[in-house]
C-alpha positions as CSV (number, residue, x, y, z in Angstrom):
1,M,-8.5,13.1,-10.2
2,A,-11.4,12.4,-12.1
3,T,-11.2,14.1,-15.5
4,T,-13.9,16.5,-16.7
5,D,-15.4,16.5,-20.1
6,R,-13.4,17.7,-23.4
7,R,-15.7,20.8,-23.7
8,S,-15.8,22.1,-20.4
9,F,-11.8,21.4,-20.2
10,M,-11.2,23.3,-23.6
11,A,-13.2,26.3,-22.2
12,A,-11.5,26.5,-18.9
13,G,-8.3,26.5,-20.7
14,A,-9.2,28.9,-23.2
15,A,-9.8,31.4,-20.2
16,M,-6.4,30.6,-19.1
17,P,-3.8,33.0,-20.7
18,L,-1.2,31.3,-18.5
19,L,-1.9,27.8,-20.1
20,A,-3.2,28.8,-23.4
21,A,-0.4,31.5,-24.5
22,A,2.8,30.8,-22.7
23,R,5.4,30.0,-25.1
24,I,9.1,30.0,-24.2
25,A,10.7,32.3,-26.8
26,P,14.0,31.1,-28.3
27,A,15.9,34.3,-26.8
28,A,14.7,32.9,-23.4
29,Q,16.1,29.4,-23.7
30,D,19.4,30.1,-22.6
31,R,18.1,31.6,-19.5
32,V,15.9,28.4,-18.8
33,A,18.8,26.1,-19.2
34,A,20.7,28.4,-17.0
35,D,18.0,27.9,-14.3
36,L,18.3,24.0,-14.5
37,K,22.1,24.1,-14.3
38,S,21.6,26.3,-11.2
39,Y,19.3,24.0,-9.9
40,I,21.3,21.0,-10.3
41,G,24.5,22.9,-8.8
42,F,22.6,23.0,-5.4
43,G,23.4,19.1,-5.3
44,N,21.5,16.8,-2.7
45,K,18.0,18.0,-2.1
46,Q,16.8,16.3,0.6
47,A,14.3,18.4,2.9
48,G,15.9,20.7,5.2
49,G,19.1,19.9,4.1
50,P,22.0,22.4,2.7
51,G,21.2,22.0,-1.0
52,D,17.2,21.9,-0.4
53,T,17.7,25.3,1.6
54,A,20.0,27.1,-0.5
55,C,17.9,26.1,-3.5
56,G,14.8,27.5,-2.0
57,N,16.4,30.9,-1.0
58,W,17.7,31.2,-4.6
59,L,13.9,30.9,-5.8
60,A,12.6,33.1,-3.2
61,R,15.3,35.8,-4.2
62,E,14.3,35.2,-8.0
63,L,10.9,36.0,-6.9
64,D,11.5,38.7,-5.1
65,T,13.7,40.6,-7.8
66,L,10.3,40.2,-10.0
67,S,8.2,42.1,-7.0
68,Y,6.5,39.2,-5.9
69,R,5.4,39.6,-2.2
70,L,7.1,36.5,-0.4
71,E,5.8,34.7,2.7
72,R,7.5,31.7,4.2
73,Q,6.1,28.7,6.5
74,T,8.7,26.3,8.2
75,V,7.6,22.9,8.2
76,S,9.3,20.2,10.2
77,V,10.6,17.2,8.3
78,P,12.2,13.9,9.2
79,F,15.9,13.4,8.3
80,F,18.7,10.7,9.1
81,E,22.3,11.4,8.0
82,A,24.0,8.0,7.6
83,E,27.4,6.9,9.0
84,R,27.0,3.3,8.1
85,S,24.5,1.6,6.0
86,E,25.6,-1.7,4.7
87,L,24.6,-5.4,4.3
88,V,27.4,-7.9,5.1
89,S,27.3,-11.7,4.5
90,G,30.4,-13.6,4.9
91,A,32.8,-12.2,2.3
92,L,29.8,-10.0,0.6
93,R,29.3,-6.7,1.4
94,A,27.2,-4.0,-0.5
95,P,26.3,-0.6,0.4
96,V,22.4,0.0,1.0
97,L,20.0,3.1,1.3
98,P,18.2,3.4,4.4
99,Q,14.4,3.6,4.3
100,P,12.8,6.7,6.0
101,I,11.6,7.2,8.7
102,V,14.7,4.9,9.4
103,R,14.6,2.9,12.3
104,P,18.4,2.5,12.9
105,T,19.9,-1.1,14.0
106,G,22.7,0.6,15.8
107,P,26.6,0.3,15.0
108,E,26.4,-3.5,15.9
109,G,23.6,-4.3,13.3
110,S,20.9,-6.7,13.1
111,I,22.2,-9.8,12.9
112,G,20.4,-13.1,11.6
113,P,20.0,-15.6,8.7
114,M,18.9,-14.2,5.5
115,V,15.6,-15.5,4.2
116,R,14.1,-14.6,0.8
117,V,10.8,-13.2,0.6
118,D,9.2,-12.7,-3.0
119,A,6.8,-9.9,-4.2
120,Q,3.7,-11.6,-2.7
121,G,5.3,-11.8,0.6
122,Y,5.9,-15.6,0.7
123,A,8.8,-16.5,2.5
124,S,11.3,-19.4,1.4
125,A,11.9,-20.3,5.1
126,S,10.9,-19.2,8.6
127,L,11.2,-15.8,9.2
128,A,11.7,-15.8,12.8
129,G,14.7,-13.8,13.8
130,A,15.8,-13.6,10.1
131,I,16.9,-10.7,7.7
132,A,14.3,-10.9,5.0
133,L,15.7,-10.4,1.4
134,V,12.4,-9.0,-0.2
135,E,12.1,-9.0,-3.7
136,L,9.8,-5.6,-5.0
137,P,7.8,-6.4,-8.5
138,F,10.0,-5.0,-11.2
139,G,8.7,-1.2,-12.3
140,R,9.5,2.2,-12.0
141,L,9.0,2.5,-8.4
142,S,8.3,6.0,-6.8
143,T,6.8,5.3,-3.2
144,A,6.7,3.0,-0.5
145,I,3.2,3.7,0.4
146,T,1.9,1.5,-2.5
147,K,0.5,-2.1,-1.7
148,P,3.3,-3.7,-4.2
149,V,5.9,-2.3,-2.1
150,R,4.3,-2.4,1.7
151,L,2.6,-6.0,1.2
152,P,5.9,-8.1,0.9
153,I,7.4,-6.0,3.6
154,D,4.9,-6.0,5.9
155,A,4.4,-9.8,5.4
156,A,8.3,-10.1,6.5
157,F,7.7,-8.4,9.6
158,A,4.4,-10.2,10.2
159,G,6.4,-13.5,9.5
160,G,9.0,-12.5,12.4
161,A,12.0,-10.8,10.4
162,K,14.3,-8.6,12.5
163,A,14.8,-6.4,9.6
164,V,14.2,-6.1,5.9
165,I,16.6,-5.4,2.6
166,A,14.4,-4.7,-0.1
167,I,15.7,-5.0,-3.7
168,T,14.3,-2.2,-5.7
169,N,13.8,-3.9,-9.3
170,G,13.7,-1.5,-12.2
171,P,15.0,-0.3,-15.2
172,T,18.3,1.2,-14.0
173,G,19.4,-1.7,-11.9
174,K,20.4,1.1,-9.4
175,I,18.7,1.7,-5.9
176,I,15.6,3.8,-6.4
177,A,14.8,5.8,-3.5
178,L,11.2,5.3,-2.0
179,N,9.0,8.4,-1.0
180,A,7.8,7.6,2.6
181,D,5.3,8.7,5.0
182,G,7.0,11.9,6.6
183,R,4.9,11.8,10.1
184,K,5.4,8.2,11.4
185,P,7.5,5.3,10.6
186,M,5.9,3.0,8.0
187,F,7.5,-0.4,9.4
188,L,8.2,-2.5,12.4
189,G,11.6,-2.8,12.1
190,P,14.6,-1.4,9.8
191,V,14.3,-1.4,6.2
192,A,17.0,-0.5,3.5
193,L,17.1,-0.4,-0.1
194,L,19.5,-2.8,-2.2
195,A,20.4,-2.2,-5.8
196,P,19.5,-5.0,-8.1
197,E,23.2,-5.0,-9.4
198,D,24.2,-5.8,-6.2
199,A,21.6,-8.5,-5.5
200,A,22.5,-11.6,-7.1
201,P,24.8,-12.7,-4.6
202,F,23.0,-12.2,-1.5
203,R,20.3,-14.1,-3.3
204,N,22.1,-17.1,-3.7
205,A,23.4,-16.3,0.0
206,A,19.9,-15.9,1.3
207,Q,18.9,-19.3,-0.5
208,A,21.2,-21.1,1.8
209,G,20.1,-19.4,4.8
210,A,23.5,-17.7,5.5
211,P,23.8,-15.2,8.2
212,A,24.0,-11.7,7.5
213,T,24.5,-8.4,9.1
214,L,22.6,-5.1,8.2
215,V,23.9,-1.9,9.7
216,L,22.0,1.2,9.8
217,S,23.7,3.5,12.0
218,G,23.9,7.5,11.9
219,R,22.1,10.3,13.0
220,G,18.2,11.3,12.6
221,G,15.2,13.3,14.0
222,T,13.6,16.1,12.7
223,R,14.8,19.7,11.2
224,P,13.2,22.6,9.8
225,A,12.6,22.9,6.0
226,F,10.7,25.5,4.4
227,N,7.9,26.4,1.9
228,F,7.4,29.6,0.3
229,I,4.7,31.7,-1.7
230,G,5.4,34.6,-4.2
231,R,2.3,36.7,-4.6
232,L,1.4,39.2,-7.2
233,D,-2.0,40.9,-6.1
234,R,-3.1,43.1,-8.9
235,G,-6.5,43.6,-7.1
236,K,-8.3,41.1,-9.2
237,P,-10.9,38.8,-7.4
238,Q,-9.4,35.6,-8.6
239,W,-6.0,33.7,-8.3
240,L,-3.9,32.0,-10.8
241,V,-1.4,29.5,-9.0
242,V,1.4,27.9,-10.1
243,S,3.2,25.1,-7.8
244,T,6.3,23.1,-7.7
245,P,8.1,21.3,-5.4
246,R,12.0,21.3,-5.2
247,S,13.2,18.7,-2.5
248,G,14.0,15.1,-3.2
249,W,16.1,12.1,-2.1
250,F,19.2,13.0,-4.3
251,G,20.3,15.6,-6.9
252,C,16.7,15.5,-8.7
253,A,18.0,16.9,-11.9
254,G,15.6,15.1,-13.9
255,E,12.7,14.5,-11.4
256,R,12.3,18.1,-10.5
257,G,14.7,20.1,-12.1
258,P,12.7,20.3,-15.4
259,G,9.5,21.6,-13.2
260,V,11.5,24.2,-11.3
261,A,12.8,25.5,-14.5
262,V,9.5,26.1,-15.8
263,W,8.1,27.4,-12.9
264,L,10.7,30.2,-12.6
265,W,10.2,30.8,-16.3
266,L,6.3,31.2,-16.1
267,A,6.9,33.3,-12.9
268,R,8.7,36.0,-15.2
269,W,6.5,35.4,-18.2
270,A,3.1,35.8,-16.2
271,R,4.5,39.0,-14.5
272,E,4.3,40.5,-17.9
273,Q,1.8,38.8,-19.8
274,V,-1.2,37.8,-17.4
275,K,-2.9,41.2,-16.1
276,N,-6.5,40.0,-15.5
277,Y,-5.6,37.5,-12.2
278,N,-3.9,37.6,-9.1
279,L,-0.4,35.3,-9.4
280,A,0.6,33.1,-6.8
281,F,3.9,30.7,-7.3
282,V,3.9,28.3,-4.7
283,C,7.6,26.2,-4.0
284,N,7.4,23.3,-1.6
285,S,9.9,21.4,0.1
286,G,9.2,17.9,2.0
287,H,8.2,16.6,-1.3
288,E,9.8,13.2,-0.5
289,Y,7.8,12.4,2.3
290,E,4.6,12.0,0.5
291,Y,3.7,15.5,-0.3
292,L,4.4,16.8,3.3
293,G,5.1,20.1,2.4
294,A,2.3,20.9,0.1
295,A,0.3,19.5,2.8
296,E,0.9,22.2,4.6
297,S,1.2,24.8,2.6
298,L,-2.3,24.3,1.6
299,K,-3.3,24.9,5.3
300,A,-2.0,28.2,5.4
301,L,-0.2,29.9,2.1
302,A,-2.3,28.7,-0.9
303,P,-5.4,31.0,-1.9
304,L,-9.1,29.7,-1.0
305,P,-10.6,27.4,-3.6
306,A,-13.4,29.9,-4.2
307,A,-10.8,32.4,-5.0
308,T,-8.9,30.3,-7.4
309,R,-9.4,30.2,-11.3
310,F,-7.0,27.6,-12.2
311,W,-4.2,25.6,-10.4
312,L,-0.9,24.5,-12.4
313,H,1.2,22.0,-10.7
314,L,4.7,21.2,-12.3
315,G,6.1,17.9,-10.6
316,A,7.6,15.4,-12.1
317,N,5.1,15.0,-14.8
318,V,7.7,17.3,-16.5
319,A,9.7,14.9,-18.2
320,A,13.2,14.2,-18.9
321,Q,14.6,11.9,-21.1
322,D,12.9,8.2,-21.9
323,W,14.7,5.2,-20.8
324,H,14.8,1.8,-22.4
325,E,14.1,-0.7,-19.9
326,G,15.3,-3.7,-21.9
327,T,19.2,-2.3,-22.4
328,G,19.0,0.0,-19.4
329,R,20.1,3.1,-21.4
330,P,18.4,6.6,-22.0
331,L,16.8,7.4,-25.4
332,P,17.2,10.5,-27.4
333,N,13.8,11.5,-26.7
334,V,11.2,12.9,-24.2
335,D,9.7,10.2,-22.0
336,A,6.1,9.5,-23.4
337,Q,4.8,8.3,-19.9
338,R,3.5,11.5,-19.0
339,Y,-0.2,12.9,-18.4
340,L,-2.6,15.8,-17.5
341,S,-4.9,15.3,-14.5
342,V,-7.7,17.8,-14.3
343,S,-10.0,18.2,-11.3
């Protein structure tokens, strides 16, 4: 989003009691910590799954006890429950993460010679009928939509690959789950993600053109998830809106948890302290599918722009611990790579 000038931003901020005056008192910190613990306790938060649903129900109940009027919106989201997701080459074997929307291989798998593909999409040998081992560029990857991720994968399929294994090179050495289009498959064939820490022997095998089998088998399709909004209509002409996503690929303790805990605290605080505006607290699922839930809530739940004085979105910009890329270890401070975007 484009940034406004400092004077206009400060004037708007001064008019927003929600942003300008909110402070977490020491007495409330234990409750915020307990909310974060509760969020973590729901486990895996994939959209429409048991953890996401239970978490959404909990947050809705919390707003209901605060006298917010609730409205739910059902959204259809993709899902895939893997029975087997594995890359095998001779004696080598490693778990992989199917990339949504998943194109399964079936239980027999996709079989072919492994061929290395670099981050620019250049292959070490012919890709016809091959299993492409793609090196994604090193970074704090988050989505498959971006060109650095899409380019080498698309190039591999354009060259004739049957399937792609993408190595998510990043600071942790682990698989980095990538957000995806939630309405249609992004790639022409099966794609799976491989952890950098597991990749070295497969790189060597691919360099020699060794045969490999990628198996992505399981049950998939679509299932219902839900967004909701809690409204406190004071009869004022304008609304303050606070939104947060709650879903994601794993437990999302660091990615989603802080935003959810702050969102819930603000809902309690604003009910008592913000009297000159109507309040709307929006909680969306389907975030890992390129904001699918948020896109749907804008159509049906959110106040109209003309009636909205200010909208605060709490996402992964509410940081967890910083991470030292050189050592692959967390640091005892908040990640400084945060920013505030203003329309």
